[in-house]
Structures are given as structure tokens and as C-alpha cells.
N, C-alpha and C positions, 0 to 999 in steps of 0.2 A: 566926179565920175558921171558920164552921161547915163540916161535911162537905158540905152541899149547895152552899155557895158555892165550896168547893174543887173540886167536880165541875164546876160551871159554868165556873170559871176554866180548868180542865184542858181542857174542851171547846173553849174559845176558843183556848187556847195551842197545841193540836196542829194548828190550821188554818194552812196556808201560803197567804197572800194574794199575788196577783200585784202587780207594781210599780204597775200602774194603779189597783188597788183600794186599795193602801196610800196612794198619792198622793191619791186621791179622799177617803179617810177623813180624811186630814190636813187637806185643804182644808175639809171639812165641819166639823171641830172648830174650825178657825180662825174660821169665821163663825157658830158656834153652832148648827149643824144636827146633830141626833142621827142617827147612822147605825145600821143594824142591826149586831149583833155578828158577829164572824167565824164563830161556831158557827151562828148563824141563817143567815148568808149561804151557808155551805156546804150547809145544809139546802135552801135555795132552789135551789141548783145541782143537787142530787141530784133534787129533785122535777121541775125543768125537764127534766133528762135522762131521768128515768124515764117522763115523759109524752110524750117526743119533741115538746116544744112547738115550734110553728112560728109562733104568733101570741100575743103577750103584751101586756097592758095594765098599766100601772103608774100608780097614783094616788098622786102624790107623788114627783117626780123626785129631790129632794134634790140631791146633787152627783154622783150616778151610782153609788154603791156597790151598791145593790140590783140595778140594771140590769146592771152588770158581772158580778155573781154569777150572775144568771139566764141571761145570755148565755154564760157559761162552761159552764153545763150544757146549753144549747140554742144552739149556735153558728150554726145555720141560721135561727133565729127572727127575726122582725121585731118590734120593740118600739114601742109607742105609749105615751108617757109624758106625764102631765099635771101641771102645776104652775103656780102663780101667779108664780113668781120667774124672770123671763127670764134674769137674770145667772147664777143657779144652773144653769139649763138649758144655758147656753152652756158653762159649765165641764164639765158632765156630757157634753155632746156631744164636747168635746175629749178627755175621758177615754175615751169609747167609740171614737172614731176612733184614738186612740193604741193601743187594744187590738185594732186591725185589724177592727173591726166596720164593714162597708160602709155608706157614708152613706145608701144607698137602703133600708137596713133600720132606720134610726133616724128615728122620727117624734115630734118633741117639740111638744106643744101647750101654749102659754102661755094660761092662763085658769083660771077657777073650775071645779073638777071637777063641781059641780052643774049647770053650764051645758053642759059638754062631753059628759058621759056619756050624756045622752039622745040625742045625735046619732050615737053609735056603734052599729054593727049588732049586733042581738041574736043569740045562739046562734052566735057567729062566732070566739070566742077560746079558746085552750087554757088559758091562765093569766091571772088578774087578781090583781095585788098591791094591797092597800088599805093605804096607809101615809101618810095625810095627815089633818089636821083631826080629831083623835079625837072631838071633839064631834059630828061628822057620820058616825061610823063605821057606824051602822046604815043610814043612807041610802045610803052608798057601797057597802056590801055588798049591799044590795038591787039596786042597779044592776049590780054585778059578777056576781051570779047570773043576771041577765038576759042579760049579755054572753057568758058562757062557754057553750060547746057542751055537749051531753050527754057526760059523762065528763071535762069540763073542771073545773079546780080554782080556787077562790078562796083566796088566802093573806092572812092578817091578822096582821102582826107586832104586838108589844106587847099581846097578848091577855091577859097576866097583869098588865098595867099597874102597873109598878113594884112587883111582888110584893104588890099589894093585893087583887086580884080574889079570891084564895082565902081571904082573911081576912073572915069574916062581920061583923066589927066595923067594917070599913071602909065608908064611904059616899061618895057623890058621883055625879054624872051619868055621867061617863066610866066609872067602875068598874061602875056599874049597866048601862051599855050593853054592855060586854064580857061581863058575866054573862048578860045577856039573849040575846046572840048564841050563846054556848056552850050555854045551856040549851035554847033553841028549836031549834037545829040538831040537838042530841043527840036530841030527841024527834021529829024529822021523818023520814018514810020517803022523802022526795024527795032526800035527800043522805046522803053518808057524811061523818062529821066526826071529826077527831082534834085534840087540843090537846097540843102539844109544849112542854116547859119551856125549850127552847133560847132563849138570849138573854132577852128579856123576855116570852117566850111566843109561840107561832105557832099560830094557829087555821087548820086546813086543812079546807076544805069542798069535796067533790067532788059535782058535780051528776049525779044518776041519771036524771032525766026532764026532758023539755022542758016 
């Protein structure tokens, strides 16, 4: 194991996950849904807490791991989570309720994100997490930037895409899309951007202007 891999493993191993997150992660593994890493989850919680997030949109519910982490950092927030899998959302809802998240602060929308996102109010959310359909990541991030308020942040897990984005020899549409996002945002005066190596990478984009 390389020193880099050892550091990543250490970053995961020091995280203590709640019983609800542990259970949600296990359920996700059982049905073949990839969850964010513990290190990345804890980073989401810190960002949610630091921004005092009150309104969150999540593109890609999974089985609730990401939502549980964000609401751990922002326990007063309302979350709107979009996914095509109704059964997965029902499991996620049960996990959130078990974590004592009030039902009136959980809004799960079953449907295609491309159909749902245009109906959400622009400049209205503190955080938007984009973690679904990597082939549509650029489209979803464009929607996400429309949805967040000034000072709001868009979070994009898997931004290093299986450790391939940093390797110039690697090719592919998804790899290229993640590179495009990182490069274009880094050159923009309208946002602040940071790319963390936590998990499979986390691109963080904070909106500076409406």
C-alpha cells in the first residue's frame, strides 16, 4: 500500500459513524449502491455546519448515507433529495427518521433529476450535493449553481473519478467532464473552488455572485 493510500485509509478509519449511517452504508452495499466514504461524509458534515445550512438539495438519494452526514452537520436543515429509485428512497427515509430527523424536514422526490431540477426555485438553497448519473454531471452542476444562493456551495463527490482524473493518459467522457468542471471553475471569478482528495475527490464550488 502506497503512502497516499495509507493516508486515505487513515482518514476513513478515524471517522466514527453513527449507527444509522453504518446501517445505511451496509444496506447500500447489499444492493450495489456506492456510498461516499466516511472521510468524505465527515467533510460534508463540516461544510454543512460551517455554512449553517438550512436548505439542502441532494441529487442522488442512494440509501441515505450522504443525507445523514449532511444533516449531522446541519441538524436544523430541510433536505430535498431526488432519485429515480423509490425503494431506495423509502429505505433512506426510514434511516433519517431513525436518526430523529423530523418528517416535515425530509422531502424525497422520485423522478429524473433533469425533470425535477428545473422546477426548483433558483437562488434558494444553501447546499446542493451532486452525486448521480456521472454522465450528466455537467448538466446537474449547472442546475445546482442556479439553485444555490450567493454564498451557497455546490458539492460534487467522485471528482477524481476512481483516481483517473489526475492522470493525463486517462480518457473517457466522465473523466473529461470532471476535468472540465474543475478547470472552468478554477478560471472563473464568479465562484470559489477547491478540490479535496477525500474519498474519490470532492469538488467544492461556492457561488460569489447571482
